[in-house]
Backbone as JSON Lines, residues from 0, in Angstrom:
{"i":0,"aa":"M","n":[0.87,-1.15,0.01],"ca":[0.03,0.02,0.03],"c":[0.92,1.29,0.06]}
{"i":1,"aa":"S","n":[0.5,2.19,-0.78],"ca":[1.35,3.44,-0.85],"c":[1.02,4.25,0.42]}
{"i":2,"aa":"S","n":[2.02,5.06,0.88],"ca":[1.85,5.85,2.08],"c":[0.79,6.96,1.97]}
{"i":3,"aa":"S","n":[0.47,7.28,0.73],"ca":[-0.45,8.35,0.53],"c":[-1.22,8.19,-0.72]}
{"i":4,"aa":"N","n":[-2.54,8.28,-0.63],"ca":[-3.41,8.1,-1.77],"c":[-4.2,9.29,-1.95]}
{"i":5,"aa":"N","n":[-4.7,9.45,-3.27],"ca":[-5.63,10.65,-3.52],"c":[-7.04,10.44,-2.93]}
{"i":6,"aa":"V","n":[-7.58,11.49,-2.42],"ca":[-8.91,11.51,-1.93],"c":[-9.64,12.66,-2.63]}
{"i":7,"aa":"N","n":[-10.67,12.33,-3.39],"ca":[-11.4,13.42,-4.09],"c":[-12.7,13.73,-3.51]}
{"i":8,"aa":"H","n":[-12.98,14.98,-3.21],"ca":[-14.18,15.53,-2.66],"c":[-14.58,16.82,-3.45]}
{"i":9,"aa":"E","n":[-15.72,16.8,-4.05],"ca":[-16.18,17.96,-4.75],"c":[-15.09,18.64,-5.67]}
{"i":10,"aa":"S","n":[-14.44,17.78,-6.45],"ca":[-13.36,18.07,-7.37],"c":[-12.04,18.63,-6.82]}
{"i":11,"aa":"S","n":[-12.0,18.67,-5.45],"ca":[-10.69,19.13,-4.88],"c":[-9.94,17.92,-4.48]}
{"i":12,"aa":"E","n":[-8.67,17.99,-4.56],"ca":[-7.84,16.74,-4.23],"c":[-7.14,16.94,-2.88]}
{"i":13,"aa":"I","n":[-7.45,15.96,-2.02],"ca":[-6.96,16.01,-0.63],"c":[-6.26,14.7,-0.44]}
{"i":14,"aa":"K","n":[-5.05,14.74,0.21],"ca":[-4.26,13.5,0.39],"c":[-4.2,13.18,1.96]}
{"i":15,"aa":"Y","n":[-4.52,12.03,2.23],"ca":[-4.36,11.55,3.65],"c":[-3.38,10.38,3.61]}
{"i":16,"aa":"K","n":[-2.48,10.42,4.53],"ca":[-1.47,9.35,4.62],"c":[-2.12,8.08,5.18]}
{"i":17,"aa":"G","n":[-1.77,6.93,4.57],"ca":[-2.25,5.67,4.98],"c":[-3.71,5.33,4.71]}
{"i":18,"aa":"V","n":[-4.31,6.04,3.79],"ca":[-5.74,5.89,3.41],"c":[-5.91,5.57,1.97]}
{"i":19,"aa":"R","n":[-6.79,4.7,1.69],"ca":[-7.12,4.38,0.3],"c":[-8.65,4.09,0.16]}
{"i":20,"aa":"R","n":[-9.17,4.17,-1.04],"ca":[-10.53,3.99,-1.26],"c":[-10.74,2.67,-2.01]}
{"i":21,"aa":"R","n":[-11.78,1.9,-1.52],"ca":[-12.19,0.69,-2.17],"c":[-13.01,1.12,-3.43]}
{"i":22,"aa":"R","n":[-13.13,0.21,-4.4],"ca":[-13.89,0.49,-5.56],"c":[-15.35,0.76,-5.24]}
{"i":23,"aa":"W","n":[-15.86,0.16,-4.16],"ca":[-17.24,0.36,-3.8],"c":[-17.46,1.6,-2.89]}
{"i":24,"aa":"G","n":[-16.4,2.31,-2.65],"ca":[-16.58,3.64,-1.94],"c":[-16.19,3.62,-0.47]}
{"i":25,"aa":"K","n":[-15.91,2.53,0.18],"ca":[-15.47,2.6,1.55],"c":[-13.98,3.07,1.51]}
{"i":26,"aa":"W","n":[-13.65,3.67,2.71],"ca":[-12.19,4.13,2.9],"c":[-11.63,3.12,3.94]}
{"i":27,"aa":"V","n":[-10.43,2.79,3.62],"ca":[-9.65,1.79,4.52],"c":[-8.26,2.3,4.84]}
{"i":28,"aa":"S","n":[-7.81,1.77,5.95],"ca":[-6.44,2.12,6.41],"c":[-5.75,0.93,7.03]}
{"i":29,"aa":"E","n":[-4.49,0.83,6.78],"ca":[-3.66,-0.11,7.33],"c":[-2.26,0.46,7.55]}
{"i":30,"aa":"I","n":[-1.42,-0.19,8.34],"ca":[-0.04,0.29,8.55],"c":[0.9,-0.87,8.92]}
{"i":31,"aa":"R","n":[2.12,-0.69,8.52],"ca":[3.13,-1.69,8.93],"c":[3.65,-1.56,10.29]}
{"i":32,"aa":"V","n":[3.86,-2.71,10.93],"ca":[4.45,-2.7,12.28],"c":[5.93,-2.47,12.09]}
{"i":33,"aa":"P","n":[6.58,-1.48,12.68],"ca":[7.95,-1.21,12.42],"c":[8.91,-2.43,12.73]}
{"i":34,"aa":"G","n":[9.82,-2.67,11.92],"ca":[10.78,-3.71,12.08],"c":[10.24,-5.14,11.76]}
{"i":35,"aa":"T","n":[9.03,-5.18,11.14],"ca":[8.4,-6.52,10.79],"c":[7.86,-6.27,9.43]}
{"i":36,"aa":"Q","n":[7.34,-7.43,8.84],"ca":[6.58,-7.36,7.53],"c":[5.1,-7.35,7.87]}
{"i":37,"aa":"E","n":[4.79,-7.45,9.06],"ca":[3.34,-7.55,9.56],"c":[2.64,-6.19,9.33]}
{"i":38,"aa":"R","n":[1.38,-6.31,8.72],"ca":[0.55,-5.12,8.56],"c":[-0.61,-5.25,9.58]}
{"i":39,"aa":"L","n":[-0.93,-4.05,10.2],"ca":[-2.12,-4.03,11.01],"c":[-3.24,-3.45,10.24]}
{"i":40,"aa":"W","n":[-4.36,-4.13,10.11],"ca":[-5.55,-3.67,9.49],"c":[-6.21,-2.7,10.48]}
{"i":41,"aa":"L","n":[-6.52,-1.51,10.06],"ca":[-7.04,-0.46,10.98],"c":[-8.46,-0.29,10.79]}
{"i":42,"aa":"G","n":[-9.11,-0.81,9.72],"ca":[-10.5,-0.73,9.51],"c":[-10.98,-0.17,8.22]}
{"i":43,"aa":"S","n":[-12.28,-0.28,8.04],"ca":[-13.03,0.26,6.92],"c":[-13.95,1.28,7.37]}
{"i":44,"aa":"Y","n":[-14.0,2.49,6.68],"ca":[-14.8,3.64,7.22],"c":[-15.66,4.25,6.16]}
{"i":45,"aa":"A","n":[-16.59,4.99,6.59],"ca":[-17.44,5.72,5.55],"c":[-16.82,7.01,5.12]}
{"i":46,"aa":"S","n":[-15.83,7.53,5.87],"ca":[-15.15,8.77,5.38],"c":[-13.64,8.59,5.41]}
{"i":47,"aa":"P","n":[-12.95,9.34,4.55],"ca":[-11.53,9.28,4.41],"c":[-10.92,9.88,5.75]}
{"i":48,"aa":"E","n":[-11.62,10.86,6.31],"ca":[-11.07,11.53,7.53],"c":[-10.98,10.54,8.66]}
{"i":49,"aa":"A","n":[-11.96,9.65,8.78],"ca":[-11.95,8.65,9.84],"c":[-10.86,7.64,9.69]}
{"i":50,"aa":"A","n":[-10.69,7.22,8.47],"ca":[-9.55,6.29,8.12],"c":[-8.26,7.08,8.43]}
{"i":51,"aa":"A","n":[-8.13,8.33,8.15],"ca":[-6.91,9.09,8.44],"c":[-6.59,9.2,9.88]}
{"i":52,"aa":"V","n":[-7.62,9.4,10.69],"ca":[-7.49,9.43,12.14],"c":[-7.02,8.1,12.64]}
{"i":53,"aa":"A","n":[-7.63,7.05,12.23],"ca":[-7.2,5.72,12.58],"c":[-5.69,5.4,12.31]}
{"i":54,"aa":"H","n":[-5.26,5.86,11.13],"ca":[-3.86,5.76,10.72],"c":[-3.02,6.63,11.7]}
{"i":55,"aa":"D","n":[-3.47,7.84,11.91],"ca":[-2.72,8.71,12.86],"c":[-2.44,8.08,14.22]}
{"i":56,"aa":"V","n":[-3.53,7.51,14.78],"ca":[-3.39,6.89,16.13],"c":[-2.37,5.72,16.07]}
{"i":57,"aa":"A","n":[-2.52,4.89,15.01],"ca":[-1.62,3.72,14.83],"c":[-0.19,4.3,14.65]}
{"i":58,"aa":"F","n":[-0.02,5.17,13.73],"ca":[1.3,5.73,13.38],"c":[1.93,6.35,14.73]}
{"i":59,"aa":"Y","n":[1.26,7.06,15.51],"ca":[1.73,7.67,16.74],"c":[2.11,6.64,17.7]}
{"i":60,"aa":"C","n":[1.3,5.65,17.91],"ca":[1.54,4.59,18.93],"c":[2.73,3.68,18.55]}
{"i":61,"aa":"L","n":[2.83,3.39,17.22],"ca":[3.88,2.54,16.8],"c":[5.28,3.16,16.67]}
{"i":62,"aa":"K","n":[5.25,4.43,16.19],"ca":[6.51,5.08,15.83],"c":[6.97,6.15,16.73]}
{"i":63,"aa":"R","n":[6.06,6.64,17.6],"ca":[6.42,7.73,18.52],"c":[7.19,8.8,17.94]}
{"i":64,"aa":"P","n":[6.61,9.49,16.93],"ca":[7.33,10.51,16.16],"c":[7.68,11.77,17.16]}
{"i":65,"aa":"S","n":[8.76,12.41,16.9],"ca":[9.18,13.56,17.7],"c":[8.39,14.88,17.19]}
{"i":66,"aa":"S","n":[7.82,14.82,15.99],"ca":[7.05,15.89,15.56],"c":[5.69,15.34,14.99]}
{"i":67,"aa":"S","n":[4.83,16.28,14.7],"ca":[3.52,15.9,14.09],"c":[3.54,15.8,12.59]}
{"i":68,"aa":"E","n":[4.73,15.84,12.05],"ca":[4.9,15.96,10.51],"c":[4.19,14.78,9.79]}
{"i":69,"aa":"G","n":[4.25,13.58,10.35],"ca":[3.65,12.35,9.65],"c":[2.23,12.28,9.9]}
{"i":70,"aa":"L","n":[1.54,13.11,10.63],"ca":[0.17,12.89,10.97],"c":[-0.74,13.7,10.1]}
{"i":71,"aa":"N","n":[-1.95,13.15,9.77],"ca":[-2.94,13.88,9.02],"c":[-3.69,14.88,9.85]}
{"i":72,"aa":"F","n":[-4.06,14.54,11.12],"ca":[-4.8,15.42,12.08],"c":[-4.04,15.33,13.46]}
{"i":73,"aa":"P","n":[-3.01,16.13,13.63],"ca":[-2.21,15.96,14.83],"c":[-3.03,16.31,16.18]}
{"i":74,"aa":"G","n":[-4.0,17.17,16.07],"ca":[-4.76,17.53,17.23],"c":[-5.79,16.55,17.65]}
{"i":75,"aa":"L","n":[-5.87,15.39,16.96],"ca":[-6.84,14.34,17.34],"c":[-6.29,13.08,17.97]}
{"i":76,"aa":"I","n":[-5.0,13.2,18.25],"ca":[-4.42,12.04,19.06],"c":[-4.95,11.99,20.47]}
{"i":77,"aa":"P","n":[-5.58,10.88,20.83],"ca":[-6.21,10.77,22.18],"c":[-5.07,10.9,23.28]}
{"i":78,"aa":"A","n":[-5.41,11.59,24.35],"ca":[-4.48,11.72,25.46],"c":[-4.09,10.39,26.03]}
{"i":79,"aa":"S","n":[-4.97,9.45,25.99],"ca":[-4.84,8.11,26.55],"c":[-3.71,7.31,25.97]}
{"i":80,"aa":"V","n":[-3.34,7.69,24.64],"ca":[-2.27,6.83,23.94],"c":[-0.95,7.59,23.91]}
{"i":81,"aa":"V","n":[-0.91,8.83,24.37],"ca":[0.27,9.65,24.31],"c":[1.44,8.97,25.0]}
{"i":82,"aa":"N","n":[1.27,8.53,26.22],"ca":[2.32,7.91,26.94],"c":[2.16,6.38,27.12]}
{"i":83,"aa":"A","n":[1.21,5.75,26.45],"ca":[0.9,4.36,26.63],"c":[1.89,3.53,25.72]}
{"i":84,"aa":"N","n":[2.36,2.49,26.39],"ca":[3.14,1.39,25.76],"c":[2.2,0.27,25.36]}
{"i":85,"aa":"M","n":[1.86,0.25,24.03],"ca":[0.83,-0.71,23.61],"c":[1.3,-1.79,22.75]}
{"i":86,"aa":"S","n":[0.69,-2.98,22.75],"ca":[1.04,-4.05,21.81],"c":[0.45,-3.7,20.45]}
{"i":87,"aa":"P","n":[0.89,-4.31,19.38],"ca":[0.3,-4.03,18.07],"c":[-1.26,-4.26,18.05]}
{"i":88,"aa":"K","n":[-1.66,-5.31,18.79],"ca":[-3.1,-5.67,18.82],"c":[-3.85,-4.49,19.51]}
{"i":89,"aa":"S","n":[-3.32,-3.98,20.56],"ca":[-3.97,-2.84,21.28],"c":[-3.94,-1.59,20.47]}
{"i":90,"aa":"V","n":[-2.92,-1.39,19.68],"ca":[-2.8,-0.28,18.83],"c":[-3.83,-0.3,17.78]}
{"i":91,"aa":"Q","n":[-4.0,-1.5,17.22],"ca":[-5.08,-1.78,16.2],"c":[-6.44,-1.41,16.75]}
{"i":92,"aa":"Q","n":[-6.76,-1.87,18.02],"ca":[-8.07,-1.58,18.57],"c":[-8.29,-0.1,18.79]}
{"i":93,"aa":"A","n":[-7.14,0.55,19.39],"ca":[-7.32,2.02,19.61],"c":[-7.51,2.73,18.41]}
{"i":94,"aa":"A","n":[-6.8,2.45,17.32],"ca":[-6.89,3.11,16.06],"c":[-8.32,2.95,15.46]}
{"i":95,"aa":"S","n":[-8.78,1.68,15.42],"ca":[-10.04,1.42,14.88],"c":[-11.12,2.11,15.62]}
{"i":96,"aa":"D","n":[-11.08,2.12,16.87],"ca":[-12.14,2.82,17.69],"c":[-12.03,4.35,17.5]}
{"i":97,"aa":"A","n":[-10.84,4.86,17.33],"ca":[-10.75,6.35,17.06],"c":[-11.32,6.68,15.72]}
{"i":98,"aa":"G","n":[-11.08,5.81,14.72],"ca":[-11.71,5.99,13.44],"c":[-13.19,5.95,13.48]}
{"i":99,"aa":"M","n":[-13.78,4.97,14.15],"ca":[-15.21,4.78,14.36],"c":[-15.84,6.01,15.03]}
{"i":100,"aa":"A","n":[-15.09,6.58,16.08],"ca":[-15.6,7.7,16.76],"c":[-15.68,8.9,15.83]}
{"i":101,"aa":"V","n":[-14.68,9.14,15.0],"ca":[-14.74,10.21,13.98],"c":[-15.83,9.99,12.96]}
{"i":102,"aa":"D","n":[-15.98,8.78,12.51],"ca":[-17.13,8.51,11.5],"c":[-18.46,8.91,12.13]}
{"i":103,"aa":"A","n":[-18.63,8.51,13.45],"ca":[-19.81,8.84,14.06],"c":[-20.15,10.38,14.22]}
{"i":104,"aa":"Q","n":[-19.01,11.11,14.49],"ca":[-19.05,12.57,14.6],"c":[-19.43,13.15,13.19]}
{"i":105,"aa":"I","n":[-18.86,12.63,12.2],"ca":[-19.13,13.2,10.79],"c":[-20.55,12.93,10.37]}
{"i":106,"aa":"I","n":[-21.09,11.77,10.74],"ca":[-22.43,11.52,10.46],"c":[-23.43,12.43,11.19]}
{"i":107,"aa":"V","n":[-23.14,12.71,12.42],"ca":[-23.94,13.63,13.09],"c":[-23.88,15.06,12.53]}
{"i":108,"aa":"K","n":[-22.67,15.45,12.2],"ca":[-22.43,16.79,11.57],"c":[-23.15,16.91,10.29]}
{"i":109,"aa":"R","n":[-23.01,15.86,9.42],"ca":[-23.73,15.87,8.12],"c":[-25.29,15.97,8.34]}
{"i":110,"aa":"E","n":[-25.77,15.24,9.29],"ca":[-27.22,15.35,9.49],"c":[-27.62,16.68,9.96]}
{"i":111,"aa":"E","n":[-26.82,17.35,10.81],"ca":[-27.12,18.71,11.33],"c":[-27.0,19.6,10.11]}
{"i":112,"aa":"F","n":[-25.98,19.51,9.23],"ca":[-25.76,20.47,8.14],"c":[-26.9,20.31,7.21]}
{"i":113,"aa":"Y","n":[-27.28,19.03,6.87],"ca":[-28.36,18.85,5.84],"c":[-29.68,19.33,6.38]}
{"i":114,"aa":"E","n":[-29.93,19.18,7.76],"ca":[-31.17,19.73,8.29],"c":[-31.19,21.24,8.28]}
{"i":115,"aa":"Q","n":[-30.09,21.89,8.61],"ca":[-30.03,23.37,8.6],"c":[-30.21,23.81,7.15]}
{"i":116,"aa":"D","n":[-29.49,23.15,6.22],"ca":[-29.57,23.6,4.77],"c":[-31.01,23.41,4.26]}
{"i":117,"aa":"K","n":[-31.7,22.33,4.61],"ca":[-33.02,22.04,4.15],"c":[-33.96,23.06,4.75]}
{"i":118,"aa":"N","n":[-33.75,23.44,5.97],"ca":[-34.61,24.49,6.61],"c":[-34.4,25.82,5.94]}
{"i":119,"aa":"K","n":[-33.19,26.19,5.56],"ca":[-32.9,27.5,4.93],"c":[-33.46,27.54,3.42]}
{"i":120,"aa":"S","n":[-33.25,26.45,2.67],"ca":[-33.55,26.54,1.26],"c":[-34.83,25.76,0.85]}
{"i":121,"aa":"G","n":[-35.36,25.02,1.76],"ca":[-36.53,24.22,1.38],"c":[-36.2,22.91,0.79]}
{"i":122,"aa":"G","n":[-34.89,22.57,0.63],"ca":[-34.39,21.41,-0.02],"c":[-32.93,21.2,0.34]}
{"i":123,"aa":"I","n":[-32.31,20.11,-0.04],"ca":[-30.92,19.95,0.37],"c":[-30.09,20.46,-0.83]}
{"i":124,"aa":"N","n":[-29.09,21.29,-0.48],"ca":[-28.12,21.81,-1.35],"c":[-27.02,20.7,-1.61]}
{"i":125,"aa":"Q","n":[-26.86,20.28,-2.86],"ca":[-25.93,19.24,-3.11],"c":[-24.55,19.74,-3.11]}
{"i":126,"aa":"G","n":[-24.23,21.06,-2.91],"ca":[-22.96,21.57,-3.01],"c":[-22.25,21.64,-1.63]}
{"i":127,"aa":"M","n":[-22.59,20.8,-0.76],"ca":[-22.0,20.79,0.61],"c":[-20.45,20.48,0.52]}
{"i":128,"aa":"C","n":[-19.69,21.29,1.27],"ca":[-18.3,20.98,1.34],"c":[-17.94,20.39,2.65]}
{"i":129,"aa":"M","n":[-16.94,19.63,2.82],"ca":[-16.58,19.02,4.08],"c":[-16.21,20.03,5.18]}
{"i":130,"aa":"E","n":[-15.68,21.24,4.75],"ca":[-15.37,22.17,5.83],"c":[-16.65,22.63,6.56]}
{"i":131,"aa":"N","n":[-17.74,22.67,5.9],"ca":[-18.98,23.04,6.56],"c":[-19.44,22.05,7.67]}
{"i":132,"aa":"I","n":[-18.88,20.89,7.64],"ca":[-19.31,19.93,8.7],"c":[-18.16,19.7,9.66]}
{"i":133,"aa":"G","n":[-17.12,20.56,9.65],"ca":[-16.11,20.51,10.56],"c":[-14.97,19.5,10.42]}
{"i":134,"aa":"V","n":[-14.78,19.05,9.14],"ca":[-13.87,17.96,8.9],"c":[-12.39,18.5,8.92]}
{"i":135,"aa":"H","n":[-12.23,19.68,8.2],"ca":[-10.8,20.08,7.98],"c":[-10.36,21.06,9.07]}
{"i":136,"aa":"N","n":[-11.28,21.47,9.95],"ca":[-10.86,22.45,10.99],"c":[-10.91,21.61,12.34]}
{"i":137,"aa":"C","n":[-9.79,21.28,12.93],"ca":[-9.73,20.42,14.07],"c":[-10.44,21.15,15.24]}
{"i":138,"aa":"E","n":[-10.61,22.46,15.22],"ca":[-11.31,23.13,16.31],"c":[-12.8,22.61,16.41]}
{"i":139,"aa":"H","n":[-13.38,22.18,15.32],"ca":[-14.72,21.69,15.26],"c":[-14.84,20.33,15.93]}
{"i":140,"aa":"W","n":[-13.7,19.56,15.93],"ca":[-13.82,18.22,16.53],"c":[-13.71,18.34,17.98]}
{"i":141,"aa":"G","n":[-13.11,19.23,18.54],"ca":[-13.08,19.26,19.99],"c":[-11.69,19.64,20.52]}
{"i":142,"aa":"T","n":[-11.35,19.14,21.72],"ca":[-10.09,19.49,22.36],"c":[-9.07,18.56,21.88]}
{"i":143,"aa":"S","n":[-7.82,18.78,22.34],"ca":[-6.67,18.0,21.93],"c":[-6.75,16.6,22.37]}
{"i":144,"aa":"N","n":[-7.64,16.3,23.36],"ca":[-7.78,14.87,23.72],"c":[-8.81,14.15,22.9]}
{"i":145,"aa":"G","n":[-9.39,14.8,21.88],"ca":[-10.26,14.1,20.95],"c":[-11.63,14.03,21.35]}
{"i":146,"aa":"S","n":[-12.1,14.73,22.44],"ca":[-13.52,14.69,22.86],"c":[-14.26,15.83,22.25]}
{"i":147,"aa":"R","n":[-15.61,15.64,22.12],"ca":[-16.42,16.6,21.54],"c":[-17.86,16.49,22.21]}
{"i":148,"aa":"E","n":[-18.38,17.57,22.71],"ca":[-19.66,17.57,23.26],"c":[-20.66,18.09,22.21]}
{"i":149,"aa":"E","n":[-21.65,17.34,21.89],"ca":[-22.72,17.81,20.99],"c":[-23.97,17.87,21.77]}
{"i":150,"aa":"E","n":[-25.03,18.49,21.23],"ca":[-26.28,18.67,21.88],"c":[-26.78,17.25,22.14]}
{"i":151,"aa":"G","n":[-26.84,16.83,23.35],"ca":[-27.32,15.55,23.86],"c":[-26.5,14.4,23.4]}
{"i":152,"aa":"L","n":[-25.4,14.57,22.72],"ca":[-24.5,13.5,22.31],"c":[-23.13,13.75,22.73]}
{"i":153,"aa":"S","n":[-22.5,12.84,23.41],"ca":[-21.19,12.9,23.9],"c":[-20.33,11.77,23.3]}
{"i":154,"aa":"I","n":[-19.41,12.01,22.46],"ca":[-18.56,11.02,21.85],"c":[-17.1,11.4,22.15]}
{"i":155,"aa":"S","n":[-16.41,10.44,22.74],"ca":[-14.99,10.66,23.04],"c":[-14.19,9.43,22.64]}
{"i":156,"aa":"V","n":[-13.07,9.71,22.05],"ca":[-12.19,8.61,21.7],"c":[-11.88,7.71,22.9]}
{"i":157,"aa":"E","n":[-11.76,8.46,24.14],"ca":[-11.46,7.64,25.31],"c":[-12.52,6.62,25.65]}
{"i":158,"aa":"D","n":[-13.76,6.85,25.28],"ca":[-14.89,5.97,25.51],"c":[-14.62,4.6,24.83]}
{"i":159,"aa":"Y","n":[-13.82,4.6,23.78],"ca":[-13.58,3.42,22.95],"c":[-12.28,2.65,23.41]}
{"i":160,"aa":"L","n":[-11.49,3.32,24.2],"ca":[-10.16,2.65,24.6],"c":[-10.28,1.73,25.81]}
């Protein structure tokens, strides 16, 4: 698997490390365990951002980089994995759970966006961009520990670890 693949949304090209798209539209992520030929399957996701976060968590846990240069979303590394010494299987679980949490947040944001847009225009505007649902601005996702409070919904990466 190449370390970076093309991700297309609304004719703009975005690249996320460790993410690729299946022919049927799902986004997947995997990573090699350093010093071995072993690959860790990190999961299949509805959004490329969720797959990118899963890759980030695994990359951080396995390689402990001194900078955030190799990360897609450096602000979304859960505090619980920052100083944790984890086995590859635990890394796989933490990364998968982080990706699923992001997918859940994106779904909630999309629903809110579509509902607001439908109320404003009387129908759904098909020109939605990912920035409008908080994907490219980490401030929309929450604090540096990956948590986010929504109206009546609380999703935290720590809940999955």
